[in-house]
GUPAVEX-549190 format. One record per residue (C-alpha): x, y, z; residue in three letters. Coordinates in steps of 0.1 Angstrom, whole numbers, padded with zeros to 4 digits, always signed. Example, Ala and Ser with C-alpha at 12.3 -4.5 7.8 and 13.67 -1.06 7.14 Angstrom:
// residues 2
+0123-0045+0078ALA;+0137-0011+0071SER;
//
This chain:
// residues 113
+0000+0000+0000MET;+0013+0034-0009LYS;-0003+0068-0006PHE;+0013+0098-0024LYS;+0001+0132-0034HIS;+0012+0163-0052ARG;-0003+0198-0059ILE;-0004+0211-0094GLU;-0021+0243-0104ASP;-0042+0242-0072LYS;-0053+0206-0079ILE;-0044+0179-0054CYS;-0035+0147-0073ILE;-0036+0116-0051ILE;-0020+0083-0061GLY;-0030+0051-0044LEU;-0007+0021-0053GLU;-0012-0015-0045GLY;-0041-0033-0027GLY;-0060-0016+0000PHE;-0080-0033+0027SER;-0092-0028+0062GLN;-0057-0030+0076ASP;-0046+0002+0057GLU;-0079+0021+0061ALA;-0068+0040+0093LYS;-0036+0053+0077ALA;-0054+0063+0046ILE;-0081+0081+0066LYS;-0054+0101+0084LEU;-0037+0109+0051SER;-0069+0122+0036PHE;-0077+0142+0068ALA;-0042+0159+0066ASN;-0049+0167+0029LEU;-0081+0185+0039LEU;-0062+0210+0059ARG;-0044+0221+0027MET;-0058+0246+0003ASN;-0067+0233-0032PHE;-0095+0239-0056GLU;-0099+0203-0069GLY;-0088+0169-0062SER;-0081+0138-0083ILE;-0076+0103-0070ILE;-0056+0083-0096ASN;-0062+0046-0091LEU;-0040+0034-0121SER;-0017+0015-0096GLU;-0045+0002-0074THR;-0052-0035-0078VAL;-0078-0040-0050TYR;-0102-0020-0028LEU;-0124-0035-0002ASP;-0157-0019+0010SER;-0139-0001+0039ILE;-0115+0016+0015MET;-0143+0025-0008ILE;-0161+0041+0022GLY;-0129+0059+0031THR;-0127+0074-0004ILE;-0164+0083-0003MET;-0160+0100+0031THR;-0131+0121+0016PHE;-0154+0129-0014PHE;-0181+0141+0010ARG;-0157+0162+0030LYS;-0143+0177-0002CYS;-0179+0187-0013ARG;-0184+0203+0021GLU;-0154+0225+0014LYS;-0167+0231-0022HIS;-0138+0211-0037VAL;-0146+0189-0066GLN;-0132+0154-0064LEU;-0129+0131-0094VAL;-0114+0097-0101LEU;-0092+0085-0130CYS;-0072+0057-0144ASP;-0092+0029-0127ILE;-0088-0007-0139ASN;-0120-0025-0147LEU;-0121-0046-0116GLU;-0120-0015-0093VAL;-0141+0007-0116ARG;-0173-0014-0114TRP;-0172-0010-0076LEU;-0176+0028-0080PHE;-0197+0028-0111TRP;-0225+0005-0099ASN;-0229+0025-0067ARG;-0218+0060-0072TYR;-0221+0068-0109GLU;-0246+0095-0103ASP;-0223+0116-0080ILE;-0187+0106-0091LEU;-0170+0117-0122SER;-0146+0090-0135ILE;-0121+0099-0163PHE;-0099+0075-0183ASP;-0067+0095-0178THR;-0052+0120-0153GLU;-0049+0145-0181LYS;-0086+0144-0188GLU;-0094+0148-0151ALA;-0071+0178-0148ILE;-0087+0194-0178ALA;-0122+0189-0164HIS;-0113+0204-0130LEU;-0096+0234-0147LYS;-0126+0240-0169LYS;-0150+0238-0139ASN;-0129+0258-0114ALA;
//
């Protein structure tokens, strides 16, 4: 499990690598909470290197999504493999934007800033 982030043009880009399960959820929640203290206008979670998410990790991501919305920060997802994508798509397709590439996600956030 690896959590990394960077800020580009007031957009926070988060990369999650590996498989994530209940054991990692506490550390990821803390990482997301620390990010919420920062000032950014949009956020992207890049899941290109994520091979597995359990329901707890999906809930953790959706909690971050809700807290971003409370701060009027748009959160989108990108680069999701098919196995992980259907977990989000079937349940959250009406509230989450999912992009094929990070470049598309950045362009969307810049356009809607």
